[in-house]
C-alpha positions in Angstrom: -0.1 0.1 0.0 1.3 3.5 -1.0 2.2 6.2 1.6 -0.7 9.0 1.4 0.2 11.2 -1.7 2.4 8.4 -3.3 3.0 9.6 -6.9 4.4 7.6 -9.8 7.6 9.8 -10.0 11.0 8.3 -10.1 14.4 9.4 -11.0 15.3 8.9 -14.6 17.3 9.7 -17.5 17.9 8.5 -21.2 18.7 4.9 -21.3 21.3 2.8 -23.2 20.1 -0.8 -23.7 23.2 -1.8 -25.3 25.4 -1.4 -22.4 25.8 -4.4 -20.1 27.5 -2.4 -17.3 26.0 0.7 -16.4 27.9 3.9 -16.9 28.0 6.9 -14.5 24.8 8.9 -15.4 22.9 5.8 -16.6 19.6 4.8 -14.7 19.6 1.1 -13.5 16.6 -0.8 -12.9 16.9 -2.8 -9.7 13.8 -5.1 -8.7 10.8 -2.6 -8.6 12.8 0.6 -8.0 14.5 2.5 -10.8 17.6 4.1 -9.3 19.4 7.1 -10.8 23.1 7.5 -10.6 24.8 10.6 -11.5 28.3 11.3 -11.0 30.1 14.7 -11.5 33.4 13.0 -13.0 34.1 11.6 -16.3 33.0 7.9 -17.4 35.2 4.8 -17.5 34.5 2.1 -20.5 36.1 -0.7 -18.2 33.8 -2.4 -16.1 35.4 -2.6 -12.6 34.8 -5.5 -10.0 32.5 -4.8 -7.2 35.2 -4.0 -4.4 37.2 -1.9 -6.9 33.9 0.0 -8.2 32.8 0.8 -4.4 36.5 1.7 -3.4 36.6 4.1 -6.4 33.2 5.4 -5.6 34.4 6.5 -1.8 37.2 8.4 -3.2 35.7 10.0 -6.3 32.2 10.5 -4.9 32.4 12.4 -1.4 29.4 13.3 0.5 26.6 15.2 -1.4 28.9 15.3 -4.6 26.1 13.7 -6.8 23.4 16.2 -7.8 20.9 13.7 -7.5 18.7 11.6 -5.1 18.4 8.0 -4.5 15.4 5.7 -3.9 15.8 2.9 -1.6 13.7 0.6 0.5 14.0 -0.2 4.3 12.4 -3.3 5.3 12.3 -5.8 8.2 14.7 -8.3 8.4 13.2 -11.6 10.5 16.8 -12.9 10.9 18.1 -10.0 12.7 15.0 -8.6 14.1 15.8 -5.0 12.7 15.4 -2.9 9.5 17.8 -2.8 6.8 18.3 -0.5 3.5 17.8 -2.2 0.1 17.9 -1.0 -3.4 14.6 -3.2 -3.8 13.0 -5.9 -1.7 15.1 -8.6 -3.3 18.4 -7.0 -2.6 20.3 -8.3 0.5 22.5 -5.4 1.1 22.9 -4.3 4.7 25.0 -1.2 4.5 23.5 2.2 5.4 26.3 4.5 4.4 26.7 3.8 0.7 24.4 6.6 -0.3 26.5 9.3 1.1 27.2 11.0 -2.5 23.4 11.7 -3.2 22.1 15.2 -2.0 19.0 13.1 -0.5 17.6 9.6 -0.4 14.0 8.7 -0.7 13.4 5.9 1.8 10.4 3.9 1.9 10.3 2.2 5.4 8.4 -0.8 5.2 6.2 -2.3 8.5 7.0 -5.4 10.2 5.1 -7.4 7.6 6.7 -5.6 4.5 3.2 -4.7 3.5 2.8 -0.9 4.0 5.4 1.8 4.1 6.0 5.3 5.1 8.2 7.8 2.9 11.2 9.5 4.7 13.6 12.1 3.0 17.0 11.3 4.3 19.2 14.7 4.1 22.7 14.1 2.9 23.7 17.5 1.5 24.8 19.8 4.3 23.7 22.9 2.5 20.2 21.6 2.3 20.1 20.3 5.8 21.1 23.8 7.1 18.3 25.6 5.0 15.8 23.1 6.2 16.8 23.7 9.7 15.8 27.2 9.3 12.7 26.5 7.4 11.4 23.8 9.8 12.6 25.0 13.1 8.8 25.8 14.1 8.1 22.0 13.9 8.5 20.2 17.3 8.2 16.7 15.7 10.9 17.2 13.3 14.6 16.8 14.7 17.0 18.6 12.6 20.1 18.7 15.3 21.7 15.5 13.7 24.1 15.7 11.0 21.9 13.7 8.6 18.6 14.5 9.5 15.3 12.5 8.2 12.1 13.8 7.6 8.7 12.7 6.5 7.8 13.7 3.1 4.4 15.0 3.9 6.1 17.7 6.2 8.0 18.7 3.1 4.9 19.0 1.0 3.5 21.4 3.5 6.4 23.5 3.4 7.0 23.4 -0.2 6.1 27.1 -0.9 8.4 28.0 1.9 11.3 26.2 0.4 10.6 27.6 -3.0 10.9 31.2 -1.4 13.8 30.3 0.2 15.4 29.0 -3.2 14.3 32.2 -4.8 16.4 34.1 -2.2 19.3 31.8 -2.4 19.8 32.2 -6.3 21.5 35.5 -5.8 24.1 34.1 -3.0 24.8 30.4 -3.9 24.6 28.4 -7.0 25.3 25.3 -5.3 22.6 25.6 -2.6 20.0 26.7 -5.5 20.8 23.5 -7.3 20.4 21.3 -4.1 17.0 23.3 -3.4 16.1 22.9 -7.0 16.4 19.3 -6.8 14.1 18.8 -3.9 11.5 20.8 -5.0 11.5 19.3 -8.5 11.1 16.1 -6.9 8.4 17.3 -4.5 6.4 18.8 -7.5 6.6 15.6 -9.3 6.2 13.2 -6.5 2.7 15.2 -5.8 1.7 16.4 -9.1 -1.6 15.1 -9.1 -2.5 16.2 -5.8 -1.5 19.7 -6.3 -3.7 19.8 -9.3 -6.8 18.5 -7.9 -6.5 19.8 -4.2 -7.4 23.2 -4.8 -10.7 22.6 -6.3 -11.6 20.2 -3.6 -10.9 22.8 -1.0 -12.7 25.3 -2.9 -15.9 23.2 -2.4 -15.2 22.8 1.3 -14.7 19.1 1.0 -12.3 16.4 1.7 -11.6 12.9 0.9 -10.2 10.3 3.3 -7.0 9.6 1.6 -6.2 13.3 1.4 -6.9 14.1 5.1 -3.2 14.7 5.8 -3.2 17.6 3.4 -5.7 19.4 5.6 -3.4 19.4 8.7 0.1 21.0 8.2 2.3 20.9 11.6 0.8 23.6 14.1 -2.6 23.6 12.6 -5.0 25.0 15.1 -7.7 22.2 15.1 -11.2 22.4 16.2 -13.0 19.7 17.9 -15.3 18.8 20.8 -14.1 17.4 24.1 -15.1 13.6 24.1 -16.2 13.7 27.8 -17.5 17.3 28.5 -18.5 18.0 24.8 -17.0 21.4 25.1 -15.5 23.0 21.9 -11.8 22.7 22.3 -8.9 23.5 20.1 -5.4 21.8 20.0 -2.3 22.3 18.1 -1.6 19.6 15.6 1.8 18.0 15.5 1.5 14.8 13.4 -1.1 12.5 11.8 -1.2 9.1 10.0 -3.6 6.4 9.1 -4.3 3.5 11.6 -6.2 0.3 11.6 -7.8 -0.1 14.9 -10.2 -2.5 16.4 -13.1 -0.4 15.0 -11.9 0.1 11.8 -9.5 2.4 9.9 -9.0 6.0 11.4 -6.9 9.1 10.5 -5.1 9.8 14.1 -4.2 13.4 14.6 -1.5 13.6 17.4 -2.2 17.0 18.9 -1.3 19.1 22.3 -3.0 21.5 24.4 -2.3 23.4 27.6 -3.5 22.0 31.0 -2.6 22.5 34.5 -2.4 19.5 37.3 -1.9 22.0 40.1 1.7 22.2 40.0 2.7 22.5 36.3 1.4 24.2 33.4 2.2 22.5 30.5 1.5 20.3 27.2 -0.8 17.7 27.2 -0.7 15.1 24.2 -4.2 14.1 23.1 -5.0 12.0 19.9 -8.0 12.7 17.8 -9.8 10.1 15.7 -11.5 10.6 12.3 -13.1 7.2 10.9 -12.7 6.3 7.3 -15.4 7.6 5.0 -16.0 7.1 1.1 -16.3 9.7 -1.3 -15.9 13.8 -0.3 -17.1 14.9 3.0 -17.7 18.6 4.1 -14.6 19.8 6.1 -16.8 21.2 9.0 -18.6 17.6 9.4 -15.4 16.0 10.2 -14.8 15.1 13.9 -11.6 17.4 13.9 -10.8 20.1 11.5 -8.7 23.3 11.0 -10.4 26.2 12.9 -9.9 28.4 9.9 -12.6 26.3 8.1 -15.2 27.1 10.9 -18.3 29.2 9.7 -18.1 31.3 12.8 -14.3 31.3 13.2 -14.1 34.9 14.5 -16.8 34.3 17.2 -15.6 30.8 18.1 -11.9 32.1 18.5 -12.9 35.1 20.7 -15.1 32.9 23.1 -12.4 30.1 23.5 -9.6 32.7 23.8 -12.0 34.4 26.8 -12.4 30.9 28.1 -8.8 30.5 28.2 -8.3 33.4 30.1 -10.9 32.3 32.7 -8.8 29.0 32.7 -5.4 30.7 33.3 -7.2 32.7 36.3 -8.1 29.2 38.1 -4.8 28.2 39.1 -4.6 27.0 42.5 -7.9 26.9 45.0 -10.7 28.8 44.0 -14.5 28.9 45.4 -16.8 29.6 42.5 -20.3 29.2 41.5 -21.3 26.7 38.8 -24.4 25.7 36.9 -24.1 22.9 34.2 -22.9 19.4 33.6 -19.7 17.9 35.1 -18.4 14.5 34.6 -16.2 11.6 35.9 -14.5 9.3 33.9 -15.3 5.7 35.0 -13.3 3.1 32.8 -13.0 5.6 30.0 -16.5 6.6 29.6 -18.0 9.9 30.9 -20.5 9.6 33.9 -22.3 13.1 33.7 -24.4 14.7 36.1 -25.8 18.1 36.7 -24.4 20.7 39.3 -26.0 23.9 40.5 -24.3 25.4 43.3 -20.9 26.1 44.6 -17.8 24.3 43.7 -14.1 24.2 44.9 -11.5 24.3 42.1 -8.4 22.1 43.4 -6.4 20.0 41.2 -4.1 19.0 43.8 -6.7 17.8 46.3 -8.6 16.1 43.4 -5.3 14.0 42.5 -4.8 13.1 46.3 -8.3 11.9 46.9 -8.5 10.2 43.3 -4.9 8.8 42.7 -6.2 6.2 40.2 -8.4 8.8 38.2 -7.4 8.8 34.3 -5.8 12.0 33.6 -3.5 12.6 30.8 0.2 13.6 32.0 1.3 17.1 31.8 4.6 17.6 30.4 6.2 20.7 32.1 9.0 20.7 29.8 11.4 23.1 31.7 13.5 25.7 29.7 11.5 24.9 26.6 9.2 27.2 24.7 5.5 25.8 24.4 3.4 27.7 21.9 5.7 30.7 22.3 5.9 31.1 26.1 8.6 29.6 28.3 7.0 27.0 30.6 9.9 27.5 33.4 8.6 31.2 33.7 5.1 30.2 34.1 5.5 27.3 36.7 8.0 29.6 38.7 4.6 31.4 39.5 3.0 28.7 41.2 3.8 27.1 44.8 1.8 24.1 45.1 -0.8 25.5 43.0 -1.4 28.1 45.5 -0.4 31.3 44.3 2.9 33.5 43.4 6.3 32.7 44.9 7.7 35.4 47.3 10.7 35.8 44.9 8.6 36.9 42.1 6.4 39.4 44.3 9.8 40.5 45.5 10.7 41.6 42.1 7.2 43.4 41.3 5.6 40.8 38.9 2.3 40.4 39.8 1.1 37.5 37.3 3.1 36.1 34.3 -0.2 34.7 33.2 -0.7 38.4 31.7 2.2 37.5 29.4 0.5 34.7 27.7 -0.8 35.4 24.2 -4.0 34.7 22.7 -2.7 31.8 20.9 -2.0 30.0 24.3 -5.4 31.1 25.8 -6.9 29.5 22.6 -5.5 26.1 23.3 -6.3 26.0 27.1 -8.1 23.0 28.3 -11.9 23.1 28.6 -12.4 21.6 31.9 -10.8 22.1 35.4 -10.6 19.5 38.6 -12.7 20.2 41.5 -15.1 19.2 44.1 -19.0 20.0 44.1 -19.9 21.0 47.7 -23.5 20.3 46.9 -23.1 17.0 45.5 -20.0 16.0 47.5 -18.7 14.5 44.4 -15.3 15.0 42.6 -15.6 15.9 39.1 -14.2 17.6 35.9 -15.9 21.1 35.4 -16.5 22.9 32.3 -14.8 26.4 32.5 -17.4 28.0 30.6 -19.8 27.1 33.2 -18.0 28.5 36.2 -19.2 31.9 37.5 -18.3 34.3 40.1 -20.1 33.8 43.2 -22.7 36.7 44.0 -22.2 37.2 47.9 -25.3 38.5 49.9 -25.7 39.2 53.8 -29.4 39.2 53.6 -29.8 35.3 55.1 -27.5 36.6 58.1 -29.7 39.9 58.5 -32.8 38.1 58.7 -31.6 35.5 61.3 -34.2 35.2 63.8 -31.9 35.0 66.9 -30.7 37.4 69.7 -28.5 40.4 68.3 -25.9 39.7 71.0 -25.7 36.1 70.0 -25.4 36.8 66.5 -22.5 39.3 67.1 -20.6 36.7 69.1 -21.2 34.1 66.5 -19.9 36.4 63.7 -16.9 37.5 65.7 -15.8 34.0 66.6 -16.0 32.7 63.1 -14.0 36.0 61.7 -11.3 35.3 64.1 -10.9 31.8 63.3 -9.5 33.0 59.8 -5.8 32.7 60.2 -3.8 35.9 59.7 0.1 35.1 59.8 0.8 38.7 60.9 -1.3 38.4 64.1 -0.6 35.9 67.1 -3.2 33.2 67.5 -4.7 31.9 70.9 -3.4 28.4 71.0 -3.2 25.1 73.3 -0.1 24.5 75.2 0.5 21.6 73.0 1.2 23.0 69.5 -1.5 22.3 66.8 -4.1 21.2 69.4 -7.5 22.8 70.2 -7.3 25.2 67.3 -10.8 24.7 66.0 -14.1 26.4 66.7 -17.0 24.2 67.6 -20.6 25.6 67.6 -23.5 23.8 68.8 -26.9 24.6 67.3 -30.1 22.9 69.1 -33.8 22.9 68.8 -36.7 21.8 67.4 -36.8 21.5 63.4 -37.4 24.4 61.0 -36.4 27.3 63.4 -33.3 28.2 61.5 -30.3 26.2 62.7 -29.3 25.1 59.0 -30.0 28.6 57.9 -27.8 30.1 60.5 -24.7 27.9 59.1 -25.6 28.9 55.6 -25.8 32.7 56.7 -22.7 32.7 58.3 -20.6 31.2 55.5 -22.4 33.8 53.0 -21.6 36.6 55.4 -18.0 35.7 55.8 -17.5 34.7 52.3 -16.4 31.2 52.9 -17.3 27.7 51.6 -20.1 25.8 53.4 -19.0 21.9 53.4 -22.2 20.2 54.5 -22.5 16.7 55.6 -25.0 14.6 57.5 -24.2 12.2 60.2 -25.7 9.4 58.2 -23.2 9.9 55.4 -20.4 9.1 57.5 -21.8 5.7 58.5 -21.4 3.6 61.7 -18.3 1.7 61.0 -15.7 3.2 63.2 -12.7 2.6 60.9 -14.6 4.1 58.0 -15.8 6.9 60.1 -12.4 7.8 61.2 -10.9 7.8 57.6 -14.0 9.6 56.1 -14.0 12.3 58.9 -10.4 12.8 58.7 -10.6 13.7 55.2 -13.5 15.9 55.4 -11.6 17.9 58.1 -8.5 17.9 56.1 -10.4 19.5 53.1 -12.3 22.0 55.4 -9.1 23.2 56.9 -7.3 23.4 53.5 -10.2 25.4 51.8 -10.7 27.4 54.8 -14.2 26.3 54.8 -17.1 26.1 57.5 -18.3 22.5 58.2 -21.9 21.9 58.7 -22.5 18.6 60.4 -26.3 17.8 60.3 -28.0 15.7 62.5 -25.1 15.3 64.8 -26.9 13.4 67.7 -25.2 10.1 67.3 -21.8 12.0 68.1 -23.1 14.2 71.1 -25.0 11.7 73.4 -23.2 10.5 76.6 -21.3 7.1 76.2 -22.6 4.1 78.3 -21.3 0.7 79.4 -24.1 -1.0 77.2 -23.4 0.6 73.7 -19.7 -0.1 72.7 -20.5 0.7 69.0 -21.7 4.1 70.0 -18.9 4.5 72.6 -16.3 4.0 69.6 -18.0 6.5 67.3 -17.8 9.1 70.0 -14.4 8.5 70.6 -13.3 8.6 67.0 -15.1 11.7 66.8 -13.5 13.3 69.8 -10.2 12.3 68.6 -10.7 14.1 65.2 -12.0 17.4 67.1 -9.0 17.4 69.1 -6.6 18.6 66.2 -9.0 20.1 64.0 -8.0 23.7 62.9 -11.5 25.0 61.1 -14.7 25.9 61.9 -17.5 23.4 62.6 -21.0 23.9 63.2 -23.1 20.9 64.6 -26.8 20.7 64.6 -29.2 18.6 66.5 -33.2 18.4 67.0 -32.8 17.0 70.3 -30.2 17.2 73.3 -30.9 14.2 75.7 -27.7 13.6 77.5 -24.5 15.3 76.2 -21.2 13.4 76.7 -19.0 15.5 79.0 -16.0 15.2 76.7 -18.1 16.5 73.7 -19.5 19.3 75.6 -16.2 20.6 77.0 -15.1 20.9 73.3 -18.1 23.2 72.1 -16.9 26.9 72.2 -20.6 28.4 71.7 -23.9 26.7 72.1 -27.1 28.3 70.9 -30.6 26.9 71.7 -33.4 27.6 69.4 -37.0 27.7 71.0 -40.1 27.2 69.0 -40.7 30.2 66.9 -42.6 33.4 68.5 -45.3 34.9 66.6 -43.1 37.9 65.9 -40.5 35.4 64.6 -42.8 33.8 62.2 -44.1 37.1 61.0 -40.7 38.1 60.0 -40.2 34.9 58.2 -43.5 35.1 56.3 -42.5 38.7 55.3 -39.0 37.6 54.3 -40.1 34.7 52.3 -43.1 36.5 50.5 -40.6 39.4 49.6 -38.4 36.8 48.1 -41.1 35.5 46.0 -42.1 38.8 44.8 -38.5 39.7 43.4 -38.5 36.5 41.2 -42.1 37.2 40.2 -42.9 37.2 36.4 -46.4 38.1 36.7 -46.0 41.6 38.3 -46.0 43.0 41.7 -46.8 40.3 44.4 -48.8 40.3 47.5 -49.0 43.1 50.0 -50.5 41.5 52.9 -52.6 43.5 55.5 -51.7 43.7 59.2 -54.4 41.2 59.9 -53.7 38.7 57.2 -49.9 38.8 58.2 -51.3 38.1 61.9 -53.6 35.3 60.7 -50.7 33.6 59.3 -48.3 34.1 62.2 -50.8 32.5 64.5 -50.6 29.2 62.7 -48.2 26.4 64.2 -45.8 26.5 61.3 -42.0 26.4 61.6 -39.5 28.2 59.3 -39.2 25.4 56.7 -43.0 24.8 56.5 -43.4 28.5 55.8 -40.9 28.4 53.1 -42.6 25.4 51.5 -46.0 27.1 51.8 -44.8 30.5 50.1 -43.0 28.5 47.4 -46.3 26.4 46.6 -48.3 29.5 46.6 -45.8 31.3 44.1 -45.9 28.3 41.8 -49.8 28.3 42.0 -49.9 31.9 41.1 -47.4 31.7 38.3 -49.1 29.1 36.5 -52.2 31.1 36.7 -50.3 34.0 35.3 -51.2 36.5 38.2 -49.3 38.0 41.0 -49.0 36.4 44.4 -51.8 37.2 46.7 -53.1 36.1 50.2 -55.7 33.9 48.4 -53.0 31.7 47.1 -51.3 31.5 50.4 -54.4 30.1 51.8 -55.1 27.6 49.2 -51.5 26.2 49.8 -52.1 26.1 53.5 -55.6 24.1 53.0 -53.7 21.7 50.7 -51.7 20.4 53.4 -54.1 20.4 56.2 -55.3 17.2 55.6 -51.8 15.6 55.6 -51.0 17.5 58.8 -54.0 16.2 60.4 -53.1 12.8 59.6 -49.8 13.3 60.7 -50.6 14.5 64.0 -53.2 11.6 64.5 -56.5 13.5 64.1 -57.4 12.0 60.9 -56.4 8.5 61.4 -60.0 7.0 62.1 -61.0 8.7 58.6 -58.2 7.6 56.8 -58.7 4.0 58.0 -62.3 4.3 57.0 -61.3 5.3 53.6 -59.7 1.8 52.9 -62.8 -0.1 54.1 
């Protein structure tokens, strides 16, 4: 099978059929290859033997002295388990240095079965090598540092116009260099004659065939595709491509790279894109991956991806953000997607620590090397454990070298970041485009129905718990012990305990990590590991931990409940060295364990809501409903109506649910929220409340007879 773009061009000159022994300058047919041998010296009528001919050639034809190229094959030798150079598939010669006199060698490298091959151009001419070093210096997949470099022929096709331009400039300076360039250019033009003729028409229609896909992707092409996992648009830099036969069929495989961050290094990530084989011509923009320049809205897409790249660059380290969209995890190579709406923590280092076996491509820092025009060691110098700028850079007045990144770098930044959903309590990859800044509000804290002095004390304690390296901190006699702040909120359901924790985190602009005691389980070993992990994250993120329904950890230990005693002991041990803020809530406090009680810094008791408190809560939720109303100005309750609502035996959660139901009812009818809607919602729940409290049990039983 021919390599892509293989033509029928061979080196040739006029033949002399009467000569049994070829003279210099005469083409020789060897097997399936026609070989051109041209020397600069005079001919010799006498045919020498093989050894004297080879010796004479070494003396008379030094490196790159023959203004011609040589075609050879590199086949797999089963005896030596290696490849060898031959003039044809039947030739058994193993020498690799007998073609030094040619300007370059066209080498067909066969696979292990000697069925398919790739074409390489081995450069022998030092003049040609030096020119190509300049022309191809921007290609990372081509190494031209060696004395005799080898280059895939497709690379030279993509840079044919640059080589021609260099030839035109060189004509005035060096005849010999011009001759060598002319030889290479003529070979490429003849080899790709049919492609050069048909390609413009194909591209003019915006179409491409599978066998010519390689012509679409010169090295360093910006490739547009969609992320397999997040389905987000994505741009990468193309390096190299080839056809491959995989389990699911034949594909054109594009080896690309983009920029990503693993918490410590910003660098290149290699990624393979697959285009399955297809018949006939296909619109370029319908391909699984195609050059960005062919996108129908290229300017818009480029602008959006550059802006997303800026956002990506700003998310280095640990960040507390809002999120609304799909997140995903990779499970056995397949994406598991779920919806997230709420707060998240962006933290790639913690992600890696808690998911050591998670499938992620390796980030190659490549220190000291340019990546897309920006020195990677300069960027990585900015990051200390992914947490911010180094003191040395701050000292020199450099605020953020990320500002030195160009649009080309931002364009190829990754589409996702690693983090943790605080609401779903799940690690995931989050789309950068769905990350939003948090809109903080003090409204929940201002509307808390607790004594003012208690509110001020709570606020002060939480605020002072934020570590300040410039201020001395109150500590235990033993370093690292007793640095945490433990707050207990206890009282009946629906009186504002959970709201207090949410309001405090909002007021202090800190993450809230919420977990129920049931989530931790009753196995003491698993509890200790799970609790230790949570407390470490809370301290790392400077978050507030809300442990709801913590009754099992608060009740006194007894001689008859060994499992419960173990759970309390584990809980106390973790509390001892906790350095963050923990808020415990419980609906009932029977008998406190003395050891737990001694570790609580502030306890707030919530009684049943007073009539005044319920009136404030009714007003607050009605006002909130009116703000989001799409049907005009909402309810304005009279004093009598508000008094009637406040007399009912509702807790805060029931009031919230009632207003929410009434608002939905009014919105469905397309009218503003009113008192009638509130009463309708209340009446709809009365039967359930009566049954729940026992008043309707007999009637309920009768209904089933």
